[in-house]
C-alpha positions in Angstrom: 109.4 109.3 96.4 110.8 107.2 99.3 111.7 104.2 97.1 114.5 106.2 95.5 116.3 106.9 98.8 115.5 104.1 101.2 116.6 100.4 101.4 113.8 98.0 100.6 113.4 96.7 104.2 113.0 100.2 105.6 110.7 101.2 102.8 108.5 98.1 103.3 108.4 98.7 107.1 107.4 102.4 106.6 104.8 101.5 104.0 103.3 98.8 106.2 103.2 101.1 109.2 101.4 103.8 107.2 98.8 101.3 105.9 98.2 100.1 109.5 97.7 103.7 110.7 95.3 104.4 107.8 93.4 101.2 108.5 93.0 101.9 112.2 92.0 105.5 111.5 89.0 104.5 109.3 88.0 101.4 111.2 86.8 103.6 114.1 84.1 105.5 112.2 83.2 102.3 110.3 82.5 100.4 113.6 80.6 103.3 115.0 78.4 103.6 112.0 77.8 99.9 111.9 76.8 99.8 115.6 74.3 102.7 115.0 72.9 100.9 112.0 72.5 97.8 114.2 70.7 99.8 116.9 68.4 101.6 114.5 67.0 99.0 112.1 64.8 101.4 110.2 65.1 100.9 106.4 65.8 104.5 105.3 68.2 105.1 108.2 70.0 101.8 107.4 70.5 103.2 103.8 72.0 106.4 105.1 74.5 104.4 107.3 75.2 102.1 104.4 76.3 105.1 102.3 78.4 106.5 105.2 80.1 103.1 105.7 80.9 102.7 102.0 82.1 106.3 101.9 84.5 105.6 104.8 85.7 102.5 103.0 86.3 104.4 99.8 88.3 107.0 101.7 90.4 104.3 103.2 91.2 103.0 99.7 92.0 106.5 98.5 94.5 107.0 101.3 96.1 103.6 100.6 96.6 104.9 97.0 98.2 108.0 98.3 100.6 105.9 100.4 101.5 104.0 97.2 102.4 107.2 95.4 104.4 108.6 98.3 106.5 105.5 99.0 107.0 103.7 95.7 106.7 103.9 91.9 104.2 101.5 90.4 103.4 101.6 86.7 99.6 101.2 86.3 98.7 100.0 82.8 94.9 100.0 83.1 92.1 99.8 80.5 88.5 100.1 81.8 85.1 100.5 80.2 84.0 104.1 79.9 80.4 103.5 81.0 81.1 102.4 84.6 78.9 104.0 87.2 78.8 104.1 91.0 75.0 103.8 90.7 75.0 100.4 89.1 75.1 96.8 90.3 78.0 94.7 89.1 79.2 91.2 89.4 83.0 91.5 89.1 84.9 88.4 88.0 88.7 88.2 87.9 91.6 85.8 87.8 93.4 85.3 91.1 97.2 85.3 91.4 98.0 86.9 94.7 96.5 88.6 97.8 97.7 91.7 96.1 94.8 91.3 93.6 92.4 92.6 96.2 94.3 95.9 96.8 94.7 96.3 93.0 91.0 95.9 92.3 90.1 98.3 95.1 92.5 100.9 93.7 91.5 100.5 90.1 87.7 100.6 90.7 87.5 103.0 93.7 84.8 105.6 93.1 84.2 104.2 89.6 81.8 101.5 90.7 80.1 100.8 94.1 82.5 99.6 96.8 83.6 96.0 96.2 82.3 93.3 98.5 83.9 89.9 98.7 82.5 86.6 99.8 84.9 85.6 102.6 85.7 82.4 104.4 84.1 82.3 107.9 87.5 82.0 109.6 88.5 85.4 108.3 86.2 87.2 110.7 88.8 86.6 113.3 91.5 88.5 111.5 92.5 91.4 113.8 90.8 94.7 113.0 90.0 93.8 109.4 87.6 91.0 110.4 85.5 93.5 112.4 85.7 96.0 109.5 84.5 93.4 107.0 81.7 92.5 109.3 80.7 96.2 109.7 80.7 96.7 105.9 78.4 93.7 105.4 81.0 91.5 103.7 79.3 88.0 103.5 81.1 85.3 105.5 80.7 81.9 103.9 81.0 78.5 105.6 81.7 76.0 102.8 81.1 72.3 103.4 82.8 69.4 101.6 80.9 66.6 99.9 82.1 64.2 102.6 80.9 66.5 105.4 77.5 66.9 103.7 77.3 63.1 103.4 77.8 62.7 107.1 75.6 65.7 108.0 72.8 65.7 105.4 70.9 68.3 107.4 73.6 70.9 106.5 72.9 70.6 102.8 72.0 73.9 101.3 73.2 76.0 104.3 75.9 77.7 102.2 73.1 78.8 99.8 71.0 80.1 102.6 74.0 82.2 103.8 74.5 83.6 100.3 70.8 84.4 100.1 70.8 86.4 103.3 73.8 88.3 102.2 72.3 89.1 98.8 69.1 90.4 100.4 71.1 93.2 102.0 72.7 94.0 98.6 69.3 94.8 97.0 68.8 98.1 98.8 71.9 100.0 97.6 74.1 99.7 94.5 76.9 97.2 95.0 79.8 95.4 93.3 80.1 91.7 94.2 83.6 90.3 93.7 84.1 86.7 92.6 87.4 84.9 92.1 86.1 82.0 90.0 89.2 79.9 90.4 88.5 79.7 94.1 92.2 80.0 95.1 95.3 81.7 94.0 97.1 80.4 90.9 100.4 78.5 91.5 102.2 76.2 89.1 101.8 73.3 91.6 98.0 73.8 91.7 97.9 74.2 87.9 99.7 70.8 87.4 97.6 69.1 90.1 94.3 70.2 88.4 95.6 69.3 85.0 94.1 72.6 83.9 93.4 72.9 80.2 94.2 76.7 80.5 97.7 77.8 80.0 97.7 80.7 82.6 94.7 79.9 84.8 93.2 77.3 87.1 89.8 75.8 86.3 86.9 78.2 87.0 84.1 77.3 89.4 80.6 78.5 88.4 78.9 78.1 91.8 79.5 81.6 93.2 78.4 83.2 90.0 75.4 80.9 89.7 74.3 81.8 93.2 74.5 85.5 92.6 72.7 85.3 89.3 69.9 83.3 90.9 69.4 85.7 93.8 70.2 89.0 92.2 69.3 88.5 88.5 66.9 91.4 88.6 69.5 93.8 89.8 72.6 92.5 88.0 72.6 92.2 84.3 76.2 92.8 83.5 79.5 91.1 84.5 82.6 93.2 84.8 85.2 90.7 83.5 88.7 91.7 84.8 92.1 90.3 83.9 95.1 91.1 86.1 98.7 90.5 85.3 102.0 91.4 87.0 104.6 91.5 84.2 107.7 91.3 86.3 106.4 89.2 89.1 103.4 86.9 88.3 102.7 86.0 91.9 103.7 89.0 94.1 103.4 88.8 97.9 102.1 91.6 100.1 105.7 92.3 101.1 106.6 92.7 97.4 104.0 95.4 97.2 105.2 97.2 100.4 108.9 97.2 99.3 108.4 98.2 95.7 109.4 94.8 94.2 106.1 95.0 92.4 106.7 97.8 89.9 104.1 97.2 87.2 100.4 96.2 87.2 98.3 95.5 84.1 94.5 95.5 84.3 92.1 94.9 81.5 88.3 95.0 82.0 85.2 94.8 79.9 81.5 94.7 80.5 79.6 91.6 79.4 75.8 91.4 79.2 74.7 88.3 80.9 73.1 86.0 78.3 69.5 84.8 78.7 70.5 81.1 78.7 72.4 81.4 82.0 69.7 83.4 83.8 67.3 81.7 86.1 67.6 79.2 89.0 71.1 77.8 89.1 70.2 75.9 92.3 67.1 74.0 91.1 68.1 73.2 87.5 71.0 70.9 86.6 70.7 72.0 83.0 71.1 75.6 84.1 74.2 74.7 86.1 75.8 73.1 83.0 75.0 76.2 80.9 76.5 78.5 83.5 79.6 76.4 83.8 79.9 76.2 80.0 79.5 80.0 79.7 82.2 80.6 82.5 84.6 78.2 80.7 84.2 80.2 77.5 84.9 83.5 79.4 88.0 81.8 80.9 89.2 80.7 77.4 89.1 84.4 76.3 90.9 85.5 79.5 93.6 82.8 79.1 94.2 84.0 75.5 94.4 87.6 76.7 96.9 86.8 79.4 99.0 84.9 76.8 98.9 88.0 74.5 99.9 90.4 77.3 102.8 88.2 78.4 104.0 87.8 74.8 104.1 91.6 74.5 106.0 91.9 77.8 108.7 89.4 76.6 109.5 91.5 73.6 
């Protein structure tokens, strides 16, 4: 293991280089399959290419995991439900502490559930290489509008929902896992204080993303995969911490939750439904906050 013999800067540089090489290697077939899918818009052919694309993405994640094992020692303390399946549809909900969360979720659930798809900000399509890969893999790019913008441009009202609707239509043809960070942003103490969050370890959750997905994919998705992530020795690790081995332990707890009947239905059209969904998400967040407190109490002993 390279972490035992190399200085952290050199280790981090080698790790980063290996991840770049791995990404570039798999981006090529991903873009080729995406182009063929675009040129051959026949439903059963598109399904074949979707499976090929997701297979390439899963291989990319598997090789990332191999790089982790070769370059550094990370203790993975993971507890997942036994009944997960790559043939199911899941709405995955997790707390958000770091960009590392995405790589952790990909590693933990790779080949256990369908390939994870994230709702991304529109600007991220311009990220070199990865932006094209996300587009090719049908990651939905969202353009979010503030209340002040909508007030000045009322014709744009509902456009974010239309974007979500188009994305979810693609997701109905093949099993998928849709990822949602309900806090909407990474946790920091500064944000926590500014929000005056009632949760000890979390920011306030937003129910909009979950409500949209439940409205549009309620027939396919009937379970939420509720995930809690913690980094015992480094609560907000950077990508460089992951590359250099400063991140040495990851804790993941997940459980399947059946979506209750009272939150099913049209989140968009019913203000009562929106309140019920928000109340339900808040209750899930209370349980998640308590779990994080318990995990951290154990770590301090």
